[in-house]
C-alpha positions in Angstrom: 35.3 -7.3 16.8 34.0 -4.0 15.4 33.6 -5.4 11.9 31.7 -8.4 13.4 29.3 -6.2 15.3 28.9 -3.8 12.3 28.1 -6.8 10.1 25.5 -8.0 12.7 23.9 -4.6 12.7 23.8 -4.4 8.9 22.3 -7.9 8.7 19.6 -6.7 11.2 18.7 -3.8 8.9 18.4 -6.1 5.9 16.4 -8.6 8.0 13.9 -5.9 9.0 13.4 -4.5 5.5 13.0 -7.9 3.7 9.9 -10.1 4.0 10.3 -12.3 7.1 7.6 -14.4 8.6 8.9 -13.7 12.1 8.5 -10.0 11.9 6.4 -8.6 9.1 3.0 -10.2 9.7 3.1 -9.3 13.3 4.5 -5.7 13.0 2.0 -4.9 10.2 -0.9 -6.3 12.1 -0.2 -4.5 15.3 0.7 -1.2 13.5 -2.5 -1.2 11.6 -4.3 -1.6 14.9 -2.5 1.4 16.3 -3.9 3.6 13.5 -1.4 6.4 14.2 2.3 7.3 13.5 3.1 7.4 17.2 1.2 4.1 17.8 3.0 2.4 14.9 6.3 3.7 16.1 5.6 2.3 19.6 4.4 -1.0 18.3 7.6 -1.5 16.2 9.7 -0.5 19.1 8.1 -2.8 21.6 8.0 -5.8 19.3 11.6 -5.4 18.2 12.7 -4.7 21.8 11.6 -8.1 22.9 13.0 -9.6 19.7 16.4 -7.9 20.4 16.4 -9.3 23.9 15.8 -12.8 22.6 18.5 -12.5 19.9 21.1 -11.3 22.5 20.2 -14.2 24.8 20.4 -16.7 22.0 23.7 -15.2 20.8 25.2 -15.7 24.3 24.0 -19.3 24.3 25.5 -19.8 20.8 28.9 -18.5 22.1 28.9 -21.4 24.5 28.6 -23.9 21.6 24.8 -24.2 21.7 24.3 -23.0 18.1 23.5 -26.5 16.9 20.5 -26.6 19.1 19.3 -23.1 18.3 19.5 -23.6 14.5 17.8 -27.0 14.2 15.3 -27.0 11.3 13.0 -29.2 13.3 12.4 -26.4 15.8 10.7 -24.2 13.1 7.3 -25.8 13.2 7.2 -25.5 17.0 8.0 -21.8 16.8 5.3 -21.4 14.1 2.8 -23.0 16.5 3.6 -20.7 19.4 3.6 -17.6 17.1 0.3 -18.7 15.6 -1.3 -19.3 19.0 -0.3 -15.8 20.2 -1.6 -14.3 17.0 -4.9 -16.1 17.3 -5.2 -15.0 20.9 -4.4 -11.4 20.0 -6.9 -11.5 17.1 -9.6 -12.9 19.3 -8.9 -10.2 21.9 -9.2 -7.4 19.4 -12.3 -8.7 17.6 -14.0 -9.5 20.9 -14.3 -13.2 20.2 -12.5 -14.1 23.4 -14.4 -12.9 26.5 -12.4 -14.5 29.4 -8.9 -13.0 29.3 -9.0 -12.0 33.0 -6.9 -14.9 34.3 -4.1 -14.5 31.8 -4.1 -10.7 32.1 -4.0 -11.0 35.9 -0.9 -13.2 35.7 0.8 -10.7 33.3 -0.2 -7.7 35.4 1.3 -9.3 38.5 4.5 -10.2 36.7 5.0 -6.7 35.3 4.2 -5.3 38.8 6.8 -7.6 40.2 9.3 -6.4 37.6 8.3 -2.8 38.4 7.1 -2.1 34.8 4.2 0.0 35.9 3.5 1.8 32.6 3.4 -1.4 30.6 1.0 -3.2 33.0 -1.9 -0.9 32.0 -4.1 -2.3 29.3 -5.7 -0.1 26.7 -9.4 -0.4 26.1 -10.5 -2.9 23.5 -12.8 -0.2 22.1 -9.8 1.7 20.6 -8.6 -1.4 18.7 -5.4 -1.7 20.7 -4.1 -4.6 22.6 -2.1 -4.8 25.8 1.6 -4.1 25.6 2.5 -7.4 27.2 1.1 -9.2 24.2 3.4 -7.3 21.7 6.4 -8.0 23.9 5.5 -11.7 24.3 5.1 -12.0 20.6 8.4 -10.4 19.9 10.2 -12.7 22.3 8.6 -15.9 20.9 9.1 -14.9 17.2 12.8 -14.3 17.9 13.4 -18.0 18.4 12.6 -18.7 14.7 15.6 -19.9 12.7 16.6 -18.8 9.2 19.6 -17.6 7.2 20.1 -14.5 9.5 19.9 -16.5 12.7 22.3 -19.1 11.4 24.9 -16.5 10.5 24.6 -14.8 13.9 24.7 -18.0 15.9 27.3 -20.0 14.0 29.6 -17.3 12.5 29.4 -14.0 14.4 28.8 -15.1 18.0 31.8 -17.5 18.1 34.1 -14.7 17.0 33.6 -12.8 20.3 36.7 -12.8 22.5 35.0 -14.1 25.6 31.6 -15.0 27.2 31.1 -11.5 28.6 30.4 -10.1 25.2 29.0 -13.2 23.5 25.6 -11.5 23.4 26.7 -8.5 21.4 26.2 -9.9 17.9 22.6 -10.8 18.7 22.1 -7.4 20.4 23.4 -5.5 17.4 21.4 -7.7 15.0 18.3 -7.0 17.0 19.0 -3.2 17.1 19.3 -3.2 13.3 16.0 -5.0 13.0 14.6 -2.6 15.5 15.5 0.4 13.4 13.7 -0.9 10.4 10.7 -2.3 12.3 10.2 1.2 13.9 10.2 2.8 10.5 7.8 0.2 9.0 5.5 0.4 12.1 5.4 4.3 11.9 4.7 4.3 8.1 1.9 1.8 8.5 0.4 3.8 11.4 0.8 7.1 9.5 -1.0 5.5 6.5 -4.0 4.6 8.8 -3.9 8.1 10.4 -4.2 9.9 7.1 -7.3 8.1 5.8 -9.9 10.6 4.8 -12.4 9.1 7.3 -13.6 10.1 10.7 -11.6 9.0 13.7 -14.4 6.6 14.7 -14.3 5.1 11.2 -10.5 4.7 11.3 -10.8 3.0 14.7 -13.3 0.5 13.3 -11.1 -0.3 10.3 -8.0 -0.6 12.4 -9.7 -3.0 14.9 -11.3 -5.1 12.2 -8.2 -5.3 10.0 -5.7 -5.9 12.8 -8.0 -8.5 14.5 -8.8 -10.4 11.3 -5.2 -10.5 10.2 -3.9 -11.7 13.5 -6.7 -14.3 13.9 -6.5 -15.8 10.4 -2.7 -15.2 10.1 -2.3 -17.2 13.3 -4.3 -20.0 11.9 -2.1 -19.9 8.8 1.0 -20.2 11.0 -0.4 -23.2 12.8 -1.5 -24.9 9.5 2.0 -24.3 8.1 3.5 -25.9 11.2 1.2 -29.0 10.9 2.2 -29.4 7.2 5.9 -29.1 8.0 5.5 -31.8 10.8 3.5 -34.0 8.4 5.8 -33.4 5.5 9.3 -32.5 6.9 10.8 -31.9 3.4 8.6 -28.7 3.2 11.0 -27.0 5.6 13.8 -27.2 3.1 11.7 -26.7 0.0 11.9 -23.4 -1.9 12.8 -21.5 -5.0 16.1 -19.8 -5.8 16.1 -16.3 -7.3 18.9 -14.2 -8.9 18.6 -11.7 -6.0 21.7 -12.1 -3.8 19.9 -10.8 -0.7 19.0 -12.9 2.3 15.2 -13.6 2.5 14.9 -12.8 -1.3 17.5 -15.3 -2.7 16.0 -18.5 -1.4 12.2 -18.4 -1.1 10.7 -21.0 1.1 7.5 -21.6 3.0 8.2 -18.6 5.3 8.3 -16.2 2.4 5.0 -17.4 1.0 3.5 -17.3 4.5 4.4 -13.6 4.7 3.0 -12.9 1.2 -0.3 -14.7 2.0 -0.8 -12.9 5.3 0.2 -9.4 4.1 -1.2 -9.4 0.6 -4.2 -11.5 1.0 -5.5 -11.6 4.6 -4.5 -8.0 5.7 -5.3 -6.4 2.3 -8.6 -8.2 1.9 -9.6 -7.3 5.5 -8.6 -3.6 5.1 -10.7 -3.3 1.9 -13.6 -5.0 3.5 -13.8 -2.7 6.5 -13.0 0.4 4.5 -15.9 -0.3 2.1 -18.2 -0.9 5.1 -17.2 2.4 6.7 -17.6 4.3 3.4 -21.0 2.7 2.7 -22.2 3.5 6.3 -20.7 7.0 6.9 -23.6 8.1 9.2 -22.6 5.3 11.7 -19.1 6.7 12.1 -19.7 10.4 12.5 
């Protein structure tokens, strides 16, 4: 049992450090928006906390012979659509495109109040480039339902090895904790990078809000488009390239990998350069 749980934890660490469409685009986007080491740490923690809860829940379900349902390839486009919608929503929130969020926020506020999560029910002002905590948690929970090599191993190999249903959730929990450790590090590093820009605080806030909002907005659209293509052309789900690297997420490169590369290297990088240039060319506006 110890070796199974240790394996799950190590897989979680590898999962967090390798390009994954269910974690990297979201963690990077939110961490940039936090523009501080502390904020990036918190973002990585909250996102992976919800992700860990989902994986523990799914691991328990897998123990009771539901792994076949959880690992169906056909579910991937559906997850992409939900992840994309939340990303678009978050991007619109940050950039100010969406003006009427009161109804949804009211529902989430009441839910958190009911659950006695007082500190998480408070929204941070849009002016700082942050988004409500509930959005990060919701995103982590939805993203966790995505399937891949790691999820398949946890659900079909590790969870069934548990001695009884009382501990069926442990492989998913340990996998999530391993992912959490790496996501916290990545989030803190991204936040620290933003914090150390040789620009005024007002300028950093502007860059953070613009980069985070644009990445989530356009990245969300990329997720939805990928889902539509996978539904229209089912073979895309299994399409990919094999590399000599014997590391999960780096050995077989499919549409998920290229989605990560597109969002991180193109959308996020291009957005960051765009807003950084604007701030440097208009220094007087950000003093």
